[in-house]
N, CA, C and O atoms as CSV, one atom per row, in Angstrom:
chain,resi,resn,atom,element,x,y,z
A,1,MET,N,N,13.853,57.098,-34.765
A,1,MET,CA,C,12.963,56.402,-35.660
A,1,MET,C,C,13.754,55.955,-36.886
A,1,MET,O,O,14.466,56.743,-37.508
A,2,GLU,N,N,13.616,54.714,-37.206
A,2,GLU,CA,C,14.343,54.157,-38.339
A,2,GLU,C,C,13.399,54.001,-39.519
A,2,GLU,O,O,12.270,53.532,-39.370
A,3,PHE,N,N,13.869,54.396,-40.685
A,3,PHE,CA,C,13.052,54.274,-41.889
A,3,PHE,C,C,13.474,53.043,-42.670
A,3,PHE,O,O,14.657,52.840,-42.941
A,4,ALA,N,N,12.504,52.230,-43.025
A,4,ALA,CA,C,12.769,51.041,-43.838
A,4,ALA,C,C,11.823,51.068,-45.031
A,4,ALA,O,O,10.640,51.383,-44.899
A,5,PHE,N,N,12.356,50.738,-46.173
A,5,PHE,CA,C,11.538,50.715,-47.382
A,5,PHE,C,C,10.543,49.559,-47.292
A,5,PHE,O,O,10.956,48.405,-47.178
A,6,PRO,N,N,9.234,49.847,-47.340
A,6,PRO,CA,C,8.234,48.780,-47.212
A,6,PRO,C,C,8.063,48.019,-48.527
A,6,PRO,O,O,7.306,48.445,-49.399
A,7,TRP,N,N,8.747,46.927,-48.666
A,7,TRP,CA,C,8.669,46.119,-49.875
A,7,TRP,C,C,7.362,45.325,-49.869
A,7,TRP,O,O,7.016,44.756,-48.834
A,8,PRO,N,N,6.620,45.262,-50.982
A,8,PRO,CA,C,5.363,44.505,-51.014
A,8,PRO,C,C,5.587,43.024,-50.691
A,8,PRO,O,O,6.564,42.417,-51.130
A,9,LEU,N,N,4.670,42.468,-49.921
A,9,LEU,CA,C,4.815,41.090,-49.490
A,9,LEU,C,C,3.810,40.145,-50.144
A,9,LEU,O,O,4.141,38.996,-50.434
A,10,SER,N,N,2.596,40.616,-50.377
A,10,SER,CA,C,1.558,39.741,-50.938
A,10,SER,C,C,1.311,40.087,-52.410
A,10,SER,O,O,1.762,41.118,-52.911
A,11,GLN,N,N,0.589,39.200,-53.077
A,11,GLN,CA,C,0.275,39.440,-54.485
A,11,GLN,C,C,-0.595,40.690,-54.648
A,11,GLN,O,O,-0.373,41.483,-55.563
A,12,GLY,N,N,-1.573,40.866,-53.773
A,12,GLY,CA,C,-2.425,42.052,-53.838
A,12,GLY,C,C,-1.656,43.335,-53.622
A,12,GLY,O,O,-1.909,44.347,-54.276
A,13,GLU,N,N,-0.709,43.284,-52.693
A,13,GLU,CA,C,0.106,44.469,-52.446
A,13,GLU,C,C,1.022,44.759,-53.632
A,13,GLU,O,O,1.283,45.922,-53.938
A,14,TRP,N,N,1.513,43.716,-54.304
A,14,TRP,CA,C,2.321,43.921,-55.508
A,14,TRP,C,C,1.495,44.584,-56.601
A,14,TRP,O,O,1.993,45.464,-57.304
A,15,LEU,N,N,0.235,44.170,-56.754
A,15,LEU,CA,C,-0.626,44.773,-57.782
A,15,LEU,C,C,-0.866,46.248,-57.479
A,15,LEU,O,O,-0.803,47.089,-58.376
A,16,ALA,N,N,-1.141,46.559,-56.213
A,16,ALA,CA,C,-1.340,47.958,-55.828
A,16,ALA,C,C,-0.046,48.755,-56.005
A,16,ALA,O,O,-0.073,49.905,-56.445
A,17,TRP,N,N,1.084,48.136,-55.661
A,17,TRP,CA,C,2.385,48.791,-55.806
A,17,TRP,C,C,2.674,49.093,-57.276
A,17,TRP,O,O,3.221,50.147,-57.601
A,18,MET,N,N,2.306,48.164,-58.165
A,18,MET,CA,C,2.532,48.398,-59.604
A,18,MET,C,C,1.731,49.602,-60.087
A,18,MET,O,O,2.236,50.401,-60.876
A,19,SER,N,N,0.495,49.745,-59.627
A,19,SER,CA,C,-0.305,50.908,-59.989
A,19,SER,C,C,0.354,52.190,-59.494
A,19,SER,O,O,0.388,53.192,-60.210
A,20,ALA,N,N,0.878,52.158,-58.266
A,20,ALA,CA,C,1.572,53.328,-57.716
A,20,ALA,C,C,2.846,53.631,-58.502
A,20,ALA,O,O,3.161,54.795,-58.754
A,21,ALA,N,N,3.579,52.587,-58.887
A,21,ALA,CA,C,4.817,52.791,-59.646
A,21,ALA,C,C,4.529,53.375,-61.026
A,21,ALA,O,O,5.265,54.244,-61.494
A,22,ILE,N,N,3.473,52.908,-61.677
A,22,ILE,CA,C,3.097,53.455,-62.983
A,22,ILE,C,C,2.653,54.906,-62.831
A,22,ILE,O,O,2.987,55.750,-63.662
A,23,THR,N,N,1.903,55.193,-61.776
A,23,THR,CA,C,1.483,56.571,-61.507
A,23,THR,C,C,2.699,57.464,-61.288
A,23,THR,O,O,2.760,58.579,-61.806
A,24,LEU,N,N,3.665,56.970,-60.520
A,24,LEU,CA,C,4.890,57.721,-60.283
A,24,LEU,C,C,5.655,57.941,-61.590
A,24,LEU,O,O,6.185,59.027,-61.823
A,25,LEU,N,N,5.713,56.927,-62.431
A,25,LEU,CA,C,6.381,57.056,-63.730
A,25,LEU,C,C,5.686,58.111,-64.597
A,25,LEU,O,O,6.353,58.916,-65.247
A,26,PHE,N,N,4.345,58.109,-64.609
A,26,PHE,CA,C,3.612,59.158,-65.334
A,26,PHE,C,C,4.008,60.535,-64.812
A,26,PHE,O,O,4.210,61.463,-65.595
A,27,GLY,N,N,4.121,60.670,-63.493
A,27,GLY,CA,C,4.488,61.948,-62.894
A,27,GLY,C,C,5.891,62.384,-63.277
A,27,GLY,O,O,6.127,63.563,-63.544
A,28,ILE,N,N,6.820,61.441,-63.304
A,28,ILE,CA,C,8.197,61.776,-63.687
A,28,ILE,C,C,8.254,62.255,-65.129
A,28,ILE,O,O,8.926,63.240,-65.433
A,29,VAL,N,N,7.550,61.561,-66.020
A,29,VAL,CA,C,7.536,61.957,-67.433
A,29,VAL,C,C,6.893,63.331,-67.584
A,29,VAL,O,O,7.408,64.177,-68.315
A,30,LEU,N,N,5.760,63.565,-66.894
A,30,LEU,CA,C,5.110,64.871,-66.961
A,30,LEU,C,C,6.001,65.977,-66.396
A,30,LEU,O,O,6.022,67.092,-66.917
A,31,PHE,N,N,6.726,65.666,-65.344
A,31,PHE,CA,C,7.561,66.678,-64.691
A,31,PHE,C,C,8.762,67.069,-65.544
A,31,PHE,O,O,9.057,68.253,-65.706
A,32,PHE,N,N,9.449,66.075,-66.086
A,32,PHE,CA,C,10.679,66.364,-66.818
A,32,PHE,C,C,10.472,66.585,-68.316
A,32,PHE,O,O,11.293,67.242,-68.956
A,33,PHE,N,N,9.397,66.052,-68.883
A,33,PHE,CA,C,9.140,66.172,-70.319
A,33,PHE,C,C,7.692,66.609,-70.569
A,33,PHE,O,O,6.918,65.849,-71.150
A,34,PRO,N,N,7.312,67.824,-70.139
A,34,PRO,CA,C,5.915,68.227,-70.310
A,34,PRO,C,C,5.505,68.372,-71.775
A,34,PRO,O,O,4.356,68.094,-72.117
A,35,GLY,N,N,6.409,68.796,-72.633
A,35,GLY,CA,C,6.065,68.920,-74.058
A,35,GLY,C,C,5.732,67.573,-74.675
A,35,GLY,O,O,4.732,67.431,-75.379
A,36,LEU,N,N,6.567,66.595,-74.409
A,36,LEU,CA,C,6.313,65.236,-74.891
A,36,LEU,C,C,5.023,64.682,-74.288
A,36,LEU,O,O,4.225,64.051,-74.981
A,37,SER,N,N,4.828,64.920,-73.003
A,37,SER,CA,C,3.617,64.434,-72.341
A,37,SER,C,C,2.366,65.041,-72.956
A,37,SER,O,O,1.375,64.342,-73.169
A,38,PHE,N,N,2.405,66.324,-73.239
A,38,PHE,CA,C,1.243,66.964,-73.854
A,38,PHE,C,C,0.957,66.378,-75.229
A,38,PHE,O,O,-0.203,66.190,-75.596
A,39,ARG,N,N,2.006,66.091,-75.990
A,39,ARG,CA,C,1.779,65.475,-77.306
A,39,ARG,C,C,1.177,64.083,-77.153
A,39,ARG,O,O,0.276,63.715,-77.906
A,40,LEU,N,N,1.665,63.306,-76.188
A,40,LEU,CA,C,1.104,61.968,-75.958
A,40,LEU,C,C,-0.350,62.031,-75.494
A,40,LEU,O,O,-1.160,61.167,-75.832
A,41,LEU,N,N,-0.668,63.063,-74.716
A,41,LEU,CA,C,-2.039,63.245,-74.237
A,41,LEU,C,C,-2.917,63.976,-75.246
A,41,LEU,O,O,-4.096,64.225,-74.998
A,42,ARG,N,N,-2.322,64.314,-76.385
A,42,ARG,CA,C,-3.019,65.031,-77.456
A,42,ARG,C,C,-3.508,66.405,-77.010
A,42,ARG,O,O,-4.623,66.821,-77.326
A,43,LEU,N,N,-2.653,67.091,-76.274
A,43,LEU,CA,C,-2.918,68.455,-75.835
A,43,LEU,C,C,-1.939,69.387,-76.524
A,43,LEU,O,O,-0.781,69.031,-76.744
A,44,GLN,N,N,-2.400,70.569,-76.862
A,44,GLN,CA,C,-1.557,71.535,-77.557
A,44,GLN,C,C,-1.553,72.841,-76.777
A,44,GLN,O,O,-2.550,73.562,-76.787
A,45,PRO,N,N,-0.440,73.165,-76.092
A,45,PRO,CA,C,-0.394,74.462,-75.415
A,45,PRO,C,C,-0.328,75.595,-76.436
A,45,PRO,O,O,0.308,75.465,-77.482
A,46,ARG,N,N,-0.980,76.684,-76.126
A,46,ARG,CA,C,-0.958,77.831,-77.027
A,46,ARG,C,C,0.405,78.498,-76.984
A,46,ARG,O,O,0.988,78.640,-75.909
A,47,PRO,N,N,0.928,78.915,-78.146
A,47,PRO,CA,C,2.261,79.543,-78.182
A,47,PRO,C,C,2.341,80.846,-77.392
A,47,PRO,O,O,3.412,81.205,-76.903
A,48,ASP,N,N,1.216,81.559,-77.262
A,48,ASP,CA,C,1.240,82.832,-76.546
A,48,ASP,C,C,1.079,82.652,-75.031
A,48,ASP,O,O,1.026,83.637,-74.294
A,49,VAL,N,N,1.003,81.404,-74.567
A,49,VAL,CA,C,0.872,81.129,-73.134
A,49,VAL,C,C,2.009,80.188,-72.711
A,49,VAL,O,O,1.812,78.975,-72.638
A,50,PRO,N,N,3.194,80.741,-72.434
A,50,PRO,CA,C,4.329,79.883,-72.084
A,50,PRO,C,C,4.167,79.171,-70.737
A,50,PRO,O,O,4.874,78.204,-70.456
A,51,SER,N,N,3.243,79.648,-69.913
A,51,SER,CA,C,3.062,79.011,-68.608
A,51,SER,C,C,2.264,77.711,-68.695
A,51,SER,O,O,2.064,77.046,-67.678
A,52,ALA,N,N,1.809,77.340,-69.885
A,52,ALA,CA,C,1.039,76.106,-70.030
A,52,ALA,C,C,1.877,74.881,-69.674
A,52,ALA,O,O,1.376,73.942,-69.055
A,53,LEU,N,N,3.152,74.888,-70.062
A,53,LEU,CA,C,4.018,73.761,-69.707
A,53,LEU,C,C,4.268,73.709,-68.208
A,53,LEU,O,O,4.417,72.628,-67.639
A,54,ALA,N,N,4.313,74.864,-67.571
A,54,ALA,CA,C,4.475,74.896,-66.113
A,54,ALA,C,C,3.258,74.277,-65.429
A,54,ALA,O,O,3.385,73.670,-64.366
A,55,GLU,N,N,2.105,74.426,-66.023
A,55,GLU,CA,C,0.889,73.819,-65.472
A,55,GLU,C,C,0.988,72.291,-65.513
A,55,GLU,O,O,0.552,71.609,-64.586
A,56,GLY,N,N,1.558,71.769,-66.585
A,56,GLY,CA,C,1.767,70.329,-66.680
A,56,GLY,C,C,2.738,69.831,-65.629
A,56,GLY,O,O,2.550,68.761,-65.049
A,57,ARG,N,N,3.780,70.618,-65.386
A,57,ARG,CA,C,4.770,70.228,-64.374
A,57,ARG,C,C,4.209,70.325,-62.964
A,57,ARG,O,O,4.541,69.507,-62.106
A,58,SER,N,N,3.373,71.306,-62.720
A,58,SER,CA,C,2.908,71.517,-61.347
A,58,SER,C,C,1.625,70.747,-61.048
A,58,SER,O,O,1.635,69.804,-60.257
A,59,THR,N,N,0.544,71.138,-61.668
A,59,THR,CA,C,-0.749,70.564,-61.335
A,59,THR,C,C,-0.851,69.103,-61.741
A,59,THR,O,O,-1.276,68.268,-60.941
A,60,MET,N,N,-0.474,68.786,-62.955
A,60,MET,CA,C,-0.623,67.412,-63.429
A,60,MET,C,C,0.434,66.488,-62.824
A,60,MET,O,O,0.094,65.441,-62.273
A,61,ALA,N,N,1.702,66.861,-62.921
A,61,ALA,CA,C,2.769,66.000,-62.406
A,61,ALA,C,C,2.751,65.949,-60.882
A,61,ALA,O,O,3.101,64.923,-60.298
A,62,GLY,N,N,2.354,67.021,-60.239
A,62,GLY,CA,C,2.337,67.061,-58.779
A,62,GLY,C,C,1.453,65.994,-58.179
A,62,GLY,O,O,1.842,65.341,-57.211
A,63,PHE,N,N,0.266,65.803,-58.736
A,63,PHE,CA,C,-0.629,64.754,-58.234
A,63,PHE,C,C,-0.011,63.378,-58.421
A,63,PHE,O,O,0.056,62.586,-57.481
A,64,TYR,N,N,0.438,63.099,-59.634
A,64,TYR,CA,C,0.994,61.779,-59.924
A,64,TYR,C,C,2.212,61.487,-59.054
A,64,TYR,O,O,2.329,60.395,-58.497
A,65,LEU,N,N,3.108,62.444,-58.936
A,65,LEU,CA,C,4.311,62.243,-58.126
A,65,LEU,C,C,3.971,62.090,-56.648
A,65,LEU,O,O,4.489,61.196,-55.978
A,66,GLY,N,N,3.110,62.954,-56.145
A,66,GLY,CA,C,2.785,62.938,-54.722
A,66,GLY,C,C,2.087,61.670,-54.278
A,66,GLY,O,O,2.514,61.024,-53.321
A,67,VAL,N,N,1.022,61.311,-54.960
A,67,VAL,CA,C,0.259,60.130,-54.550
A,67,VAL,C,C,1.043,58.849,-54.830
A,67,VAL,O,O,1.064,57.942,-53.997
A,68,GLY,N,N,1.681,58.769,-55.986
A,68,GLY,CA,C,2.455,57.574,-56.307
A,68,GLY,C,C,3.593,57.349,-55.331
A,68,GLY,O,O,3.815,56.225,-54.881
A,69,LEU,N,N,4.320,58.416,-54.999
A,69,LEU,CA,C,5.439,58.303,-54.073
A,69,LEU,C,C,4.964,57.971,-52.660
A,69,LEU,O,O,5.594,57.169,-51.971
A,70,CYS,N,N,3.873,58.571,-52.227
A,70,CYS,CA,C,3.340,58.259,-50.891
A,70,CYS,C,C,2.926,56.797,-50.796
A,70,CYS,O,O,3.171,56.149,-49.778
A,71,CYS,N,N,2.307,56.277,-51.839
A,71,CYS,CA,C,1.921,54.866,-51.831
A,71,CYS,C,C,3.138,53.966,-51.723
A,71,CYS,O,O,3.136,53.004,-50.955
A,72,ILE,N,N,4.164,54.269,-52.477
A,72,ILE,CA,C,5.363,53.425,-52.476
A,72,ILE,C,C,6.120,53.533,-51.154
A,72,ILE,O,O,6.607,52.528,-50.638
A,73,LEU,N,N,6.221,54.730,-50.608
A,73,LEU,CA,C,6.993,54.915,-49.384
A,73,LEU,C,C,6.240,54.507,-48.119
A,73,LEU,O,O,6.857,54.043,-47.161
A,74,LEU,N,N,4.916,54.672,-48.101
A,74,LEU,CA,C,4.154,54.376,-46.892
A,74,LEU,C,C,3.490,53.002,-46.922
A,74,LEU,O,O,3.359,52.360,-45.880
A,75,ALA,N,N,3.071,52.545,-48.097
A,75,ALA,CA,C,2.466,51.215,-48.275
A,75,ALA,C,C,1.329,50.953,-47.296
A,75,ALA,O,O,1.269,49.890,-46.678
A,76,GLN,N,N,0.430,51.921,-47.155
A,76,GLN,CA,C,-0.721,51.775,-46.272
A,76,GLN,C,C,-1.989,51.590,-47.103
A,76,GLN,O,O,-2.138,52.233,-48.142
A,77,PRO,N,N,-2.897,50.730,-46.670
A,77,PRO,CA,C,-4.120,50.495,-47.445
A,77,PRO,C,C,-4.927,51.766,-47.719
A,77,PRO,O,O,-5.498,51.907,-48.800
A,78,LEU,N,N,-4.982,52.691,-46.758
A,78,LEU,CA,C,-5.759,53.910,-46.991
A,78,LEU,C,C,-5.114,54.817,-48.038
A,78,LEU,O,O,-5.809,55.534,-48.757
A,79,VAL,N,N,-3.804,54.784,-48.120
A,79,VAL,CA,C,-3.128,55.572,-49.154
A,79,VAL,C,C,-3.380,54.934,-50.522
A,79,VAL,O,O,-3.585,55.637,-51.512
A,80,TYR,N,N,-3.364,53.599,-50.572
A,80,TYR,CA,C,-3.718,52.920,-51.820
A,80,TYR,C,C,-5.177,53.174,-52.188
A,80,TYR,O,O,-5.516,53.243,-53.370
A,81,LEU,N,N,-6.034,53.313,-51.191
A,81,LEU,CA,C,-7.437,53.645,-51.436
A,81,LEU,C,C,-7.539,55.018,-52.098
A,81,LEU,O,O,-8.337,55.216,-53.014
A,82,THR,N,N,-6.734,55.954,-51.631
A,82,THR,CA,C,-6.685,57.290,-52.239
A,82,THR,C,C,-6.269,57.203,-53.698
A,82,THR,O,O,-6.878,57.838,-54.559
A,83,LEU,N,N,-5.242,56.428,-53.977
A,83,LEU,CA,C,-4.777,56.257,-55.358
A,83,LEU,C,C,-5.871,55.644,-56.226
A,83,LEU,O,O,-6.125,56.113,-57.335
A,84,GLY,N,N,-6.512,54.602,-55.721
A,84,GLY,CA,C,-7.559,53.925,-56.486
A,84,GLY,C,C,-8.744,54.827,-56.777
A,84,GLY,O,O,-9.237,54.862,-57.905
A,85,PHE,N,N,-9.208,55.559,-55.767
A,85,PHE,CA,C,-10.349,56.449,-56.000
A,85,PHE,C,C,-9.976,57.616,-56.911
A,85,PHE,O,O,-10.814,58.089,-57.680
A,86,SER,N,N,-8.742,58.083,-56.838
A,86,SER,CA,C,-8.307,59.150,-57.747
A,86,SER,C,C,-8.348,58.667,-59.191
A,86,SER,O,O,-8.822,59.383,-60.074
A,87,TRP,N,N,-7.849,57.449,-59.437
A,87,TRP,CA,C,-7.918,56.903,-60.791
A,87,TRP,C,C,-9.363,56.610,-61.186
A,87,TRP,O,O,-9.724,56.760,-62.353
A,88,LEU,N,N,-10.193,56.194,-60.229
A,88,LEU,CA,C,-11.593,55.915,-60.540
A,88,LEU,C,C,-12.331,57.186,-60.964
A,88,LEU,O,O,-13.154,57.149,-61.879
A,89,PHE,N,N,-12.041,58.305,-60.306
A,89,PHE,CA,C,-12.644,59.572,-60.721
A,89,PHE,C,C,-12.095,60.030,-62.069
A,89,PHE,O,O,-12.796,60.701,-62.826
A,90,THR,N,N,-10.856,59.677,-62.374
A,90,THR,CA,C,-10.306,59.951,-63.696
A,90,THR,C,C,-11.079,59.168,-64.750
A,90,THR,O,O,-11.396,59.693,-65.817
A,91,VAL,N,N,-11.377,57.916,-64.446
A,91,VAL,CA,C,-12.181,57.085,-65.357
A,91,VAL,C,C,-13.566,57.697,-65.536
A,91,VAL,O,O,-14.075,57.778,-66.654
A,92,PHE,N,N,-14.167,58.123,-64.439
A,92,PHE,CA,C,-15.502,58.733,-64.505
A,92,PHE,C,C,-15.488,59.982,-65.379
A,92,PHE,O,O,-16.390,60.190,-66.191
A,93,GLY,N,N,-14.465,60.809,-65.209
A,93,GLY,CA,C,-14.345,62.012,-66.035
A,93,GLY,C,C,-14.171,61.679,-67.513
A,93,GLY,O,O,-14.719,62.365,-68.376
A,94,ARG,N,N,-13.411,60.631,-67.804
A,94,ARG,CA,C,-13.219,60.218,-69.195
A,94,ARG,C,C,-14.534,59.720,-69.792
A,94,ARG,O,O,-14.850,60.032,-70.940
A,95,ILE,N,N,-15.297,58.952,-69.022
A,95,ILE,CA,C,-16.595,58.457,-69.517
A,95,ILE,C,C,-17.542,59.626,-69.791
A,95,ILE,O,O,-18.214,59.654,-70.822
A,96,ILE,N,N,-17.593,60.578,-68.878
A,96,ILE,CA,C,-18.433,61.765,-69.096
A,96,ILE,C,C,-17.987,62.511,-70.349
A,96,ILE,O,O,-18.818,62.950,-71.143
A,97,GLY,N,N,-16.664,62.654,-70.525
A,97,GLY,CA,C,-16.148,63.316,-71.718
A,97,GLY,C,C,-16.486,62.563,-72.991
A,97,GLY,O,O,-16.803,63.172,-74.012
A,98,MET,N,N,-16.420,61.240,-72.934
A,98,MET,CA,C,-16.738,60.441,-74.121
A,98,MET,C,C,-18.219,60.555,-74.470
A,98,MET,O,O,-18.582,60.549,-75.646
A,99,LEU,N,N,-19.067,60.658,-73.461
A,99,LEU,CA,C,-20.501,60.733,-73.711
A,99,LEU,C,C,-20.964,62.128,-74.097
A,99,LEU,O,O,-21.797,62.273,-74.993
A,100,SER,N,N,-20.448,63.144,-73.448
A,100,SER,CA,C,-20.986,64.484,-73.668
A,100,SER,C,C,-20.148,65.362,-74.584
A,100,SER,O,O,-20.654,66.359,-75.098
A,101,ASP,N,N,-18.875,65.022,-74.805
A,101,ASP,CA,C,-18.009,65.872,-75.623
A,101,ASP,C,C,-17.718,65.282,-76.993
A,101,ASP,O,O,-16.830,65.762,-77.697
A,102,ASN,N,N,-18.448,64.257,-77.375
A,102,ASN,CA,C,-18.241,63.615,-78.672
A,102,ASN,C,C,-16.807,63.093,-78.811
A,102,ASN,O,O,-16.189,63.231,-79.867
A,103,ALA,N,N,-16.291,62.499,-77.744
A,103,ALA,CA,C,-14.905,62.046,-77.729
A,103,ALA,C,C,-14.811,60.521,-77.709
A,103,ALA,O,O,-13.917,59.963,-77.073
A,104,ASN,N,N,-15.697,59.872,-78.379
A,104,ASN,CA,C,-15.714,58.405,-78.429
A,104,ASN,C,C,-14.716,57.937,-79.496
A,104,ASN,O,O,-15.094,57.601,-80.618
A,105,THR,N,N,-13.442,57.925,-79.117
A,105,THR,CA,C,-12.371,57.579,-80.051
A,105,THR,C,C,-11.614,56.357,-79.535
A,105,THR,O,O,-11.691,56.040,-78.348
A,106,PRO,N,N,-10.886,55.669,-80.412
A,106,PRO,CA,C,-10.065,54.534,-79.939
A,106,PRO,C,C,-9.043,54.942,-78.879
A,106,PRO,O,O,-8.779,54.177,-77.951
A,107,TYR,N,N,-8.472,56.130,-79.005
A,107,TYR,CA,C,-7.522,56.620,-78.001
A,107,TYR,C,C,-8.174,56.686,-76.625
A,107,TYR,O,O,-7.592,56.245,-75.635
A,108,ASN,N,N,-9.380,57.237,-76.566
A,108,ASN,CA,C,-10.071,57.359,-75.287
A,108,ASN,C,C,-10.461,56.001,-74.716
A,108,ASN,O,O,-10.441,55.820,-73.498
A,109,TRP,N,N,-10.810,55.057,-75.562
A,109,TRP,CA,C,-11.129,53.710,-75.066
A,109,TRP,C,C,-9.893,53.034,-74.492
A,109,TRP,O,O,-9.972,52.377,-73.454
A,110,LEU,N,N,-8.748,53.188,-75.158
A,110,LEU,CA,C,-7.501,52.620,-74.644
A,110,LEU,C,C,-7.122,53.277,-73.316
A,110,LEU,O,O,-6.759,52.591,-72.360
A,111,ALA,N,N,-7.206,54.598,-73.262
A,111,ALA,CA,C,-6.897,55.314,-72.023
A,111,ALA,C,C,-7.861,54.906,-70.910
A,111,ALA,O,O,-7.455,54.785,-69.754
A,112,LEU,N,N,-9.124,54.696,-71.247
A,112,LEU,CA,C,-10.118,54.276,-70.262
A,112,LEU,C,C,-9.767,52.915,-69.666
A,112,LEU,O,O,-9.877,52.719,-68.456
A,113,ILE,N,N,-9.349,51.985,-70.502
A,113,ILE,CA,C,-8.983,50.644,-70.029
A,113,ILE,C,C,-7.755,50.711,-69.125
A,113,ILE,O,O,-7.719,50.063,-68.079
A,114,ILE,N,N,-6.752,51.489,-69.521
A,114,ILE,CA,C,-5.534,51.624,-68.707
A,114,ILE,C,C,-5.864,52.270,-67.365
A,114,ILE,O,O,-5.415,51.801,-66.319
A,115,GLN,N,N,-6.645,53.344,-67.394
A,115,GLN,CA,C,-6.976,54.037,-66.156
A,115,GLN,C,C,-7.868,53.191,-65.255
A,115,GLN,O,O,-7.748,53.259,-64.031
A,116,LEU,N,N,-8.746,52.406,-65.832
A,116,LEU,CA,C,-9.584,51.516,-65.033
A,116,LEU,C,C,-8.725,50.450,-64.348
A,116,LEU,O,O,-8.957,50.119,-63.184
A,117,ALA,N,N,-7.747,49.919,-65.058
A,117,ALA,CA,C,-6.833,48.945,-64.450
A,117,ALA,C,C,-6.039,49.589,-63.318
A,117,ALA,O,O,-5.850,48.980,-62.265
A,118,LEU,N,N,-5.572,50.826,-63.534
A,118,LEU,CA,C,-4.817,51.517,-62.493
A,118,LEU,C,C,-5.681,51.846,-61.280
A,118,LEU,O,O,-5.156,52.039,-60.183
A,119,ALA,N,N,-6.990,51.910,-61.461
A,119,ALA,CA,C,-7.904,52.129,-60.333
A,119,ALA,C,C,-8.220,50.823,-59.614
A,119,ALA,O,O,-8.261,50.787,-58.385
A,120,ILE,N,N,-8.443,49.757,-60.367
A,120,ILE,CA,C,-8.858,48.488,-59.779
A,120,ILE,C,C,-7.744,47.853,-58.951
A,120,ILE,O,O,-8.016,47.267,-57.904
A,121,LEU,N,N,-6.499,47.960,-59.402
A,121,LEU,CA,C,-5.388,47.308,-58.694
A,121,LEU,C,C,-5.259,47.776,-57.236
A,121,LEU,O,O,-5.247,46.930,-56.343
A,122,PRO,N,N,-5.161,49.074,-56.957
A,122,PRO,CA,C,-5.058,49.473,-55.543
A,122,PRO,C,C,-6.369,49.322,-54.779
A,122,PRO,O,O,-6.350,49.034,-53.582
A,123,LEU,N,N,-7.513,49.513,-55.450
A,123,LEU,CA,C,-8.784,49.354,-54.761
A,123,LEU,C,C,-9.008,47.915,-54.331
A,123,LEU,O,O,-9.510,47.659,-53.236
A,124,GLY,N,N,-8.640,46.979,-55.187
A,124,GLY,CA,C,-8.771,45.569,-54.836
A,124,GLY,C,C,-7.946,45.214,-53.624
A,124,GLY,O,O,-8.389,44.447,-52.769
A,125,PHE,N,N,-6.747,45.767,-53.540
A,125,PHE,CA,C,-5.897,45.511,-52.373
A,125,PHE,C,C,-6.468,46.174,-51.124
A,125,PHE,O,O,-6.537,45.556,-50.061
A,126,ALA,N,N,-6.882,47.455,-51.262
A,126,ALA,CA,C,-7.380,48.190,-50.092
A,126,ALA,C,C,-8.650,47.563,-49.527
A,126,ALA,O,O,-8.854,47.569,-48.313
A,127,PHE,N,N,-9.508,47.020,-50.395
A,127,PHE,CA,C,-10.747,46.393,-49.935
A,127,PHE,C,C,-10.583,44.916,-49.630
A,127,PHE,O,O,-11.547,44.257,-49.241
A,128,GLY,N,N,-9.382,44.384,-49.798
A,128,GLY,CA,C,-9.119,42.994,-49.471
A,128,GLY,C,C,-9.695,41.988,-50.452
A,128,GLY,O,O,-9.991,40.854,-50.073
A,129,LEU,N,N,-9.859,42.388,-51.713
A,129,LEU,CA,C,-10.418,41.484,-52.717
A,129,LEU,C,C,-9.421,40.429,-53.151
A,129,LEU,O,O,-9.818,39.343,-53.575
A,130,TRP,N,N,-8.152,40.722,-53.055
A,130,TRP,CA,C,-7.114,39.713,-53.311
A,130,TRP,C,C,-6.047,39.854,-52.238
A,130,TRP,O,O,-5.763,40.954,-51.763
A,131,PRO,N,N,-5.463,38.727,-51.864
A,131,PRO,CA,C,-4.501,38.729,-50.748
A,131,PRO,C,C,-3.219,39.466,-51.087
A,131,PRO,O,O,-2.317,39.554,-50.254
């Protein structure tokens, strides 16, 4: 069996690929720079819990790295569907947090727009909304 890198061919596939690449980049930053990532995400690990940074490397970075890399390496519509729905549930969680946790801030609105774009790009490709 020969492995070939599946380069995107259509505009829709390029849009989905960009979402996967950004997701992969988020995972790399979380994996190698969890302290910086936590500051960017406005999270503060407690000093008496040193395993908090390990949680960022494992649970948070693991999802981003795994799904982003699978999308890029496999380039299958169902894998892009997984990426899109994962980002869509992230958007849903942010909206719930903004409504119920008194978190209606400019930061959350910016993050919501970015995450919504990262959800729409692969979903549009997987559902055939753009070629």
